[in-house]
C-alpha positions as CSV (number, residue, x, y, z in Angstrom):
1,M,-0.4,148.1,28.0
2,D,-0.5,149.3,24.5
3,I,0.9,152.8,24.9
4,N,-0.2,153.4,21.1
5,A,-4.0,153.3,22.5
6,I,-3.3,156.7,24.1
7,D,-4.5,158.3,21.1
8,K,-8.2,157.3,21.8
9,F,-8.1,158.9,25.2
10,P,-9.2,162.2,26.0
11,E,-6.3,165.0,26.6
12,Y,-6.8,165.1,30.2
13,M,-6.6,161.3,30.6
14,K,-3.4,161.1,28.4
15,M,-1.5,163.0,30.9
16,C,-2.5,160.5,33.8
17,L,-2.0,157.5,31.8
18,L,1.6,158.8,30.7
19,A,2.5,159.6,34.4
20,V,1.4,155.9,35.4
21,F,3.1,154.5,32.5
22,N,6.4,156.1,32.8
23,T,6.4,155.7,36.8
24,A,5.7,151.9,36.6
25,N,8.4,151.5,33.7
26,D,11.1,153.5,35.7
27,A,10.6,151.7,38.8
28,A,10.8,148.3,36.8
29,Y,13.9,149.4,34.9
30,R,15.4,150.3,38.2
31,I,14.7,147.1,39.9
32,T,15.9,145.1,36.9
33,E,19.1,147.1,36.7
34,E,19.9,146.7,40.5
35,K,18.4,143.3,41.2
36,N,18.0,141.6,37.9
37,L,14.4,141.0,38.3
38,D,11.4,141.7,36.0
39,I,8.6,143.5,38.2
40,L,7.0,145.1,35.5
41,P,4.1,142.4,35.1
42,Y,3.3,142.8,38.7
43,L,3.2,146.5,38.6
44,K,1.0,146.4,35.3
45,R,-1.4,143.8,37.0
46,A,-1.7,145.8,40.1
47,W,-2.4,148.9,38.1
48,G,-4.9,147.3,36.0
49,D,-6.7,145.9,39.0
50,L,-6.9,149.4,40.7
51,C,-8.2,150.8,37.5
52,K,-10.8,148.2,37.2
53,E,-12.0,148.9,40.7
54,Y,-12.1,152.8,39.8
55,L,-14.3,152.0,36.9
56,V,-16.7,149.8,39.0
57,E,-17.2,153.1,41.4
58,A,-17.4,155.3,38.4
59,K,-20.3,153.2,36.9
60,W,-21.9,153.4,40.1
61,Y,-21.8,157.1,40.4
62,H,-22.7,157.6,36.6
63,R,-25.8,155.6,37.2
64,G,-26.8,157.2,40.3
65,H,-26.5,153.8,42.1
66,V,-26.0,153.6,45.8
67,P,-24.3,150.2,46.5
68,K,-25.2,148.0,49.2
69,L,-22.6,148.4,52.2
70,S,-21.0,144.9,51.6
71,D,-20.6,145.7,47.7
72,N,-19.0,149.0,48.5
73,L,-16.7,147.3,51.1
74,D,-15.8,144.4,48.6
75,N,-14.8,147.1,46.2
76,A,-13.2,149.8,48.5
77,W,-10.5,147.5,49.9
78,M,-9.0,147.5,46.3
79,S,-9.9,150.9,45.3
80,I,-8.3,152.5,48.2
81,S,-4.8,151.4,46.8
82,G,-3.9,148.9,49.3
83,R,-2.9,146.2,47.0
84,M,-1.1,148.7,44.7
85,F,1.0,150.0,47.7
86,L,1.8,146.6,48.9
87,T,2.7,145.2,45.5
88,N,5.0,148.1,45.0
89,A,6.7,147.7,48.6
90,F,6.8,144.0,48.2
91,C,8.5,144.1,44.7
92,I,11.1,146.8,45.7
93,N,12.0,145.0,48.9
94,S,14.8,142.8,48.2
95,R,13.8,140.1,50.6
96,G,10.5,139.3,49.0
97,L,12.1,139.0,45.7
98,G,12.2,135.0,45.8
99,K,8.5,135.1,46.4
100,L,7.2,137.4,43.6
101,P,5.4,134.6,41.6
102,H,3.3,134.1,44.8
103,F,2.3,137.7,45.8
104,P,-0.1,139.3,46.0
105,R,-2.5,137.0,44.4
106,N,-2.0,134.1,46.8
107,H,-2.0,136.3,49.8
108,T,-5.4,138.0,49.4
109,A,-6.5,137.6,53.0
110,I,-3.1,139.4,54.1
111,V,-3.6,142.3,51.6
112,H,-7.3,142.6,52.4
113,A,-6.4,142.8,56.1
114,S,-3.7,145.2,55.4
115,A,-6.0,147.4,53.0
116,A,-8.7,147.3,55.8
117,L,-6.5,149.0,58.3
118,Q,-5.4,152.0,55.9
């Protein structure tokens, strides 16, 4: 993420963006210090995916579109933050560290089922 792009955002969004940016970077720094593992790319991807799903819902709302149930459910399993929480838990859990390159993209069914239970 290019933090310099923050100048293009409205004031109310700058605070949210900085909070996400600082939290992700702080977590990544702590894990790098403690476990010598760079989790920042995984956190960035998870946050990016979540924001894309929020954007889909915002577009629906702005257009007055009521999505089909199947479309809503396809988007909702991501937008309820399931992947975000599982990615954070997996990255921070020391037992999962050797498998990071394979998670969560290769475990979509597991993530989807876990998110559906939320």
